[in-house]
N, CA and C of each residue as an Amber inpcrd file, in Angstrom:
protein
   198
  49.0080000 111.6760000  92.9160000  49.2490000 112.4020000  91.6890000
  48.1120000 113.3760000  91.4330000  48.4450000 114.4790000  90.8420000
  47.4640000 115.4950000  90.5450000  47.3340000 115.6420000  89.0410000
  46.1350000 115.9390000  88.5890000  45.9570000 116.1400000  87.1530000
  45.9310000 117.6230000  86.8370000  46.5420000 117.9640000  85.7020000
  46.5760000 119.3440000  85.2510000  46.6250000 119.3530000  83.7380000
  45.5940000 119.9050000  83.0970000  45.5270000 119.9850000  81.6460000
  45.5980000 118.6080000  80.9950000  45.0260000 117.5780000  81.6240000
  45.0090000 116.2550000  81.0360000  46.2670000 115.4530000  81.2970000
  47.2590000 116.0500000  81.9530000  48.4960000 115.3560000  82.2500000
  48.5610000 115.0500000  83.7410000  49.2990000 114.0180000  84.0760000
  49.4780000 113.6460000  85.4690000  50.7870000 114.2530000  85.9600000
  50.7320000 114.9900000  87.0620000  51.9290000 115.5930000  87.6260000
  52.6170000 114.5860000  88.5400000  53.9380000 114.5540000  88.4680000
  54.7060000 113.6600000  89.3240000  54.9470000 114.2940000  90.6850000
  55.0330000 113.4570000  91.6850000  55.2830000 113.8950000  93.0470000
  56.7910000 114.0300000  93.2430000  57.2100000 115.0510000  93.9870000
  58.6180000 115.2580000  94.3080000  58.8080000 114.9410000  95.7850000
  59.8190000 114.0900000  96.0840000  60.1080000 113.7280000  97.4590000
  61.6140000 113.8560000  97.6740000  62.0100000 114.6570000  98.6340000
  63.4220000 114.9050000  98.9390000  64.2020000 115.3820000  97.7150000
  63.5690000 116.1950000  96.8770000  64.2490000 116.7530000  95.7150000
  64.3510000 115.8210000  94.5270000  63.6780000 114.6790000  94.5470000
  63.7080000 113.7210000  93.4390000  62.2710000 113.3310000  93.0720000
  62.0830000 112.9840000  91.7910000  60.7570000 112.5860000  91.3160000
  60.4200000 111.1740000  91.7890000  59.1500000 110.9410000  92.0620000
  58.6570000 109.6350000  92.5110000  58.0220000 108.9330000  91.3180000
  58.3620000 107.6670000  91.1080000  57.8140000 106.8780000  90.0050000
  56.3060000 106.6910000  90.2200000  55.4940000 107.0140000  89.2080000
  54.0470000 106.8350000  89.3690000  53.6240000 105.3740000  89.3330000
  54.5040000 104.4920000  88.8780000  54.1870000 103.0760000  88.7590000
  54.4030000 102.3380000  90.0860000  55.6070000 102.4630000  90.6660000
  55.9380000 101.7050000  91.8810000  56.0340000 102.5720000  93.1320000
  55.9060000 103.8970000  92.9710000  55.9270000 104.8560000  94.0840000
  57.2800000 104.9330000  94.7930000  58.3640000 104.5200000  94.1240000
  59.7140000 104.6360000  94.6700000  60.3840000 105.8840000  94.1070000
  61.3900000 106.3970000  94.8130000  62.1140000 107.5800000  94.3680000
  63.0360000 107.2010000  93.2070000  63.0420000 108.0330000  92.1460000
  63.9140000 107.7990000  90.9930000  65.2240000 108.5600000  91.1700000
  66.1500000 108.4260000  90.2210000  67.4110000 109.1590000  90.2630000
  67.2900000 110.5630000  89.7120000  66.1930000 110.8710000  89.0390000
  66.0130000 112.1810000  88.4200000  65.7480000 113.2330000  89.4900000
  66.5860000 114.2750000  89.5320000  66.4250000 115.3330000  90.5160000
  65.4860000 116.4220000  90.0190000  64.7850000 117.0340000  90.9420000
  63.8840000 118.1370000  90.6420000  64.6060000 119.4490000  90.9150000
  64.6960000 120.2980000  89.9020000  65.3450000 121.5900000  90.0280000
  64.3560000 122.6470000  89.5410000  64.1430000 123.7420000  90.2790000
  63.1590000 124.7560000  89.8770000  63.4390000 125.4100000  88.5240000
  64.6760000 125.4010000  88.0370000  65.0180000 126.0240000  86.7690000
  64.9600000 125.0680000  85.5860000  64.6650000 123.8090000  85.7920000
  64.7070000 122.8070000  84.7340000  63.5160000 122.9200000  83.7940000
  63.8040000 122.8740000  82.4950000  62.7870000 122.8120000  81.4470000
  63.1960000 121.7180000  80.4750000  62.2880000 120.8050000  80.1560000
  62.5740000 119.7360000  79.2010000  61.2650000 119.2870000  78.5560000
  61.3830000 118.8200000  77.3260000  60.2070000 118.3520000  76.6040000
  60.4900000 116.9550000  76.0690000  59.5730000 116.0220000  76.2990000
  59.7040000 114.6280000  75.8720000  60.9700000 113.9700000  76.3980000
  61.2880000 114.2200000  77.6520000  62.4120000 113.5930000  78.3310000
  61.9730000 112.2090000  78.8030000  62.8620000 111.2360000  78.7300000
  62.5290000 109.8910000  79.2040000  62.9280000 109.7800000  80.6650000
  61.9530000 109.5100000  81.5200000  62.1790000 109.2820000  82.9400000
  62.1480000 107.7740000  83.1500000  63.2480000 107.2270000  83.6830000
  63.3650000 105.7850000  83.8550000  63.4490000 105.4550000  85.3310000
  62.7160000 104.4510000  85.7690000  62.7390000 104.0030000  87.1580000
  63.6010000 102.7560000  87.2530000  64.6240000 102.8180000  88.0570000
  65.5250000 101.6710000  88.1920000  64.9060000 100.5390000  89.0100000
  63.8770000 100.8310000  89.7780000  63.2490000  99.8110000  90.6130000
  62.2950000  98.9120000  89.8310000  61.3880000  99.5240000  89.0560000
  60.3910000  98.7330000  88.3330000  60.6560000  98.6860000  86.8270000
  61.7240000  99.3760000  86.3620000  62.1420000  99.3910000  84.9490000
  61.1040000 100.0320000  84.0200000  60.2300000 100.8700000  84.5590000
  59.2400000 101.5710000  83.7470000  59.8700000 102.8260000  83.1370000
  59.4240000 103.1840000  81.9380000  59.8870000 104.3930000  81.2610000
  58.6830000 105.2600000  80.9280000  58.8440000 106.5760000  81.1140000
  57.7790000 107.5270000  80.8380000  58.3450000 108.7070000  80.0560000
  57.5800000 109.2080000  79.0780000  57.9120000 110.4780000  78.4380000
  57.3260000 111.5620000  79.3310000  58.1570000 112.5310000  79.7270000
  57.6910000 113.5900000  80.6040000  58.0660000 114.9640000  80.0500000
  57.3020000 115.9510000  80.4290000  57.6150000 117.3420000  80.1640000
  57.8850000 118.0010000  81.5050000  58.9870000 118.7470000  81.5900000
  59.3380000 119.4550000  82.8130000  59.3230000 120.9430000  82.5060000
  58.5360000 121.6790000  83.2610000  58.4380000 123.1240000  83.0790000
  58.6390000 123.7950000  84.4300000  59.7570000 124.4610000  84.6050000
  60.1180000 125.1370000  85.8520000  60.0670000 124.1760000  87.0360000
  60.5960000 122.9620000  86.8570000  60.6580000 121.9720000  87.9290000
  59.4100000 121.1370000  88.1130000  58.3010000 121.5200000  87.4690000
  57.0580000 120.7630000  87.5690000  57.0140000 119.7360000  86.4560000
  56.9440000 118.4740000  86.8060000  57.0300000 117.3870000  85.8280000
  55.6460000 116.7730000  85.6160000  55.2740000 116.6020000  84.3440000
  54.0070000 115.9580000  84.0050000  54.2640000 114.8600000  82.9760000
  53.5440000 113.7540000  83.1270000  53.7060000 112.5920000  82.2420000
  52.9440000 112.8360000  80.9520000  53.6320000 112.6010000  79.8090000
  52.9880000 112.6900000  78.5160000  52.4470000 111.3240000  78.1340000
  53.2920000 110.2740000  78.2340000  52.8550000 108.9170000  77.9510000
  53.8540000 107.9260000  78.5430000  53.4260000 106.6860000  78.6210000
  54.3080000 105.6250000  79.1160000  54.9620000 104.9370000  77.9270000
  56.2780000 104.6880000  78.0230000  57.0230000 104.0750000  76.9230000
  56.7910000 102.5760000  76.8740000  56.9700000 101.9120000  77.9820000
  56.7860000 100.4580000  78.0380000  56.3640000 100.0280000  79.3870000
């Protein structure tokens, strides 16, 4: 993971975001045109939830939900 402006950037693998908790691929797809603020990213493998901001396909974690 890389840090940028105090936020942790998520890794993209095969067009999908990688969970920062368990390092498995999530169902959320990475698209270069995507913009979202305070989106909940959920990992089906470890059941972790994260609030994320997506700006032009680049996803950064705002905080962990649980």
